[in-house]
N, C-alpha and C positions, 0 to 999 in steps of 0.2 A: 420154468421159473419157480423158485422157492416161494411157497405161499405164506410161510411163517416169518415173523419179524424176530430176529435175534436180539437178545439184550445187549450183547457186545460182540463186535467183530474186531479182531486184532490183525493188522497187516504188518508182517515181518516176524522173523524167527531167531533173532539174536538174543543176547542176555535180557534186553529190555522187553522184547515181545514175549519170551517164555516166562519171565517173572510176572508180567502182567497177566498172562494166562493162568499161572498157578494161583495167584491171588483171586482172580475173577472166578475161577472154577471153585475155589474153596468158599466163595461167597454165593455159590449156587447161581451164578450168572450164565452158566453153560456157554462159555466162550467158543467162538469159531475162529480159528487161526488160519490165515493163508501164509504158508511159509515160503512161497516163491520157488522158482526154479533157478534160472541162471541170469535173468535180466537184471542188471544193476547190482549183482552180487550172487551169493549162493545161500541156500538154507543154512542158518546158523550164523550168518554174518561174518565179520572180519576174522573172528577167532578160527574159522575153518582153514585159514592159511597161516595160522600161527602154530609152530611146532611145539614149543614148550611154554607153559604158563606157570609162573612161580608166585605171582602176586595176587591170586584170587583167594580170598579167605576160605579156610576150611580144607585146603590142600597143601599140607606141609611138604609133601613130596610133589615135585612138579608133575603137571598133567598136560597132555597135549591139548591144543585148542579143540580139535574135532572130538576128542574123548569128553572134554568138559561140556561141549554143546550137546553131545549125545545124552549126557546125564540130565541136562536141562530139559531136553525133549522128552525123555522117559518120565521125568517128574510131571511135566505138563499133562502127558497122556494119563498117568496114574491118577491125577487129580480130576480127570474127566474132560479135558480139553479136546474138542474135535479139531484135528489138524488136516488141512488139505494141501497137498503138494502142488499148488498152482500159483501162477502169477496173477495178481490183480491188474486188469487191463484198463479199467475206467472206474471212476467214482462220481457220485452226485451228492455233494454235501450242502446243496442249496435248499433242500426241504427235508422234513422228517416224515417217516423214518428215512434215514440215509440209505443210499443204494450203492452197492459194490458189484462190479461184474468181474468174474474170474474164470479161468480155464479156457478151453479151445472151442467150445460149442457156440454157434451163432456168430454174429458180427463181433461182439465184445466178450462173449463167454456167458456163463450162467449168471442170472441175476439173484442177488441176495440183499436182504434189507435188515437194518439194525437200528436200535434206539441210540446206541453210542458206538463210536469208532475210536480205537487206539492205534495210532500210527507209530510203528516201530521199524521203519524201513532202513534205518542206518545211513551210513555214508560210505563212499568208495574212495580209497586212497588213490591219488594220482601217481602214476609210475613213470619210469623213463622210457618204457616201451622198447626195450632192446632184448633180444632173445636170451642172452646170458643172464640178465636180471630175472627174467621169468623162470629160468631153470633153477635159480638159487634163492628164490623167495622162501623165507623160513629156514634157510641154511646159511645165514649170514647177511641176507638182504632183508631189511625190515622197513616199515613205515612208522614205527613208534619206538622212540628211544626209552620212554618211561616203561613200556612193556618189556622190552628186550635188552636194554642197556646192561643189566646186571650180568648177562651171559658173556660180556666182553670186558669184564673187569681187568684192568692193567694191560689191556691190549690196544693196538692202534686201529682207529676206525675213520671212516669218511662220513661226513654229512653233506647232502646235496640240497642246495636251496639258498635263497637270499632274503626271505621274509622273516617276520618275527618268529614263526614256528621253527625255522631252521636255526635261528639264533638261540632260541630256548633249548632246542635239542642239543646243539653244540655245547652250550653252557652246562647242561645237565650231564652230558657224557664226559665233559672235562673233569668232573668230580669223581668219575669212576674209572675212566680209561687212561692209558699211558699218554696217548697223543690223539688229537682230533684234527683232521684236515677238512676244512670247510670249502666245498667246491661250488662256485657260482658262475653262471654262464654270462654274466655281465661285468662291467668294470666298476659298478657301484651297487650297493645293496638297496632294496626297497623297504627294509626293516626300519623301525623307529630309530631315531638317533641314539636314544638311551641304550637300546639293545646293541646297536653297532659298537658303541663305545665300550660296553662290557666285554664283547667278544674280542675286539681288537686289543684290549688291554690284558687279555688272558694269555699267559705264556704257553699254555698247553694247546692252544688253538692256532693252527696255521691256515691262512686263507689263500686259496688259489682262484684268481679272478679270470674272467673271459674263457672259462673252460667248462667242459661237460664230461661225464663218464661215457666213454666210447664203448667200453666193454668191461664186464665183470669177469675177473680171472678166477679160475678154480672149478669150472664146470666139470671137467674130467675127474676132479677129486670129490665132487659132490659137496663142496663147501668153499666159501669165499677165501681166496688167497691174496687178492689184490684188485686193483682197478687200473685200467688204461685210460688216462685222462687226455683229452684232445683240446688244445688251445684253439678257440673258435676264430681267432684273429690271424694267427700264423699257420695253423694247421699242424703244428708240431705235437707229438704225443710223448707221454711219459708214463711209466708204470710205477704205481705206488703200492707197496706191500701193506695190506690191511687184512683184518679178519672179519670186519663188519662194515656194511654200507647202509646208512640210514637215509632214506629218500624222504625229504621234507619239503615237497613242492605243493602241498595242499591236499584237501579232500573235497569231494563233490557229494553234497547231501542228496539222498535219493528222495527228492521232494517234488519231482516233476508232475506226478499224478495229481497233486493237491494245489498247485499254484493258482488255479482259477477260482479257488474257493476259500482259502485261508491265507492269512498274512504271513509273508516270508521276510526275513532279513535281506539286506542287499546281497549277501553272500549265498543266498538260496536256502539257508537253514530256516526251519519253521519257528515262528515267534510263539513263545509261550509266556503267560503271565508270570512274572518273577515269583519263585517259591512254589510254583504249581506246574502242572503239565497241560493246563488249559490253553487251547488255541483261541483264535478270534471267532471260531464257530462254537457256540455252546453245545456240549455233548460230544465234541471231538477233542481228543487228547493226543499229545505227541510226547514220546519218551525216547531216550537213547540218543545215538549219534545224529539222528536226523534233525534234532533240535539243540544238541550240545556241541559247540565248536570250541569249548574251553578245555574240558577234561578228557573226553573221549576214551574212557576206560570201561572195561567190562563191568566192574563193580558199581560205578556210578550209573551206567546204563541200566543195570539190574535195579538199582535203587529207584530210578525214575520210572521204571516199569511198574514197580510196586505202587508208587504214587499215582500213576495213571489208573490202575485198577481200582484203587480206593476211591479216587475222585469220580470214576465212572459209576461205581456202586452208589455213591452219595448222590450223584446227579440223577440217576434212575429213581432212587427213593424220593428225592425232592420233587421230581416232575411226574410222579404218579404212574410210572410205567411198571 
């Protein structure tokens, strides 16, 4: 068991976690980061399955997601962050100092204590769970139109889903792409009436109801060439030629570890005080996609990671640690 109490422990290693680490290290808080292994994601977050990033400031030439996150990690280490490539298995946020168990030793791993915790565990996109989709992730299959839509300018694409997110993705892509086919597995949408009306009135969006993507075409070519759609009522299939498929069936926040200690929204995302990263537990802060279900961008995650580190530093100073 670790005998010392850390000033700050950061759980997660995406843009939010690493930005928090950089700021915390520069404030001499000597942060300890648990970057995780494979449970609920991979070290580096969702950018690790993103081929090209063109919208992160400071990179006029596109950079791959893994390369960008490698630079984040290098900067965290350079500033003095201690990074452990372990999963956090258990936390106790009910008393101070807070306790975190990580790694493989013992029942829950090695015990660590900290004055403050920054949660940056992100969210995991929900996928269709078909082999061809897995093969072409980042090669035409995406879970973020705002992130990747520009790569499909003046091309034909598919959006899968029936909620507000799918409607927003379809509308956004209709301003960039030649044609958008919206595929929904039911006969009616669950999105708000206003969003439905906008989509149905858009001449560049075609809706295919009662259908699902049965197969993504183009695996042998290494890039999306189309999709085989299956009508879930009749069983009939049709092939649609597209170069991009955007899966918009939701995200799952990686908040399970914390649900017994801090307040969550009904959708599982961590509640934070508006305009801050403060959770319902003083001294515990949440940043990035684990608390943001509106923007879900690398740059906004990084910004909230900065906020979390600054707030942790101020909390420590105000509470005499």
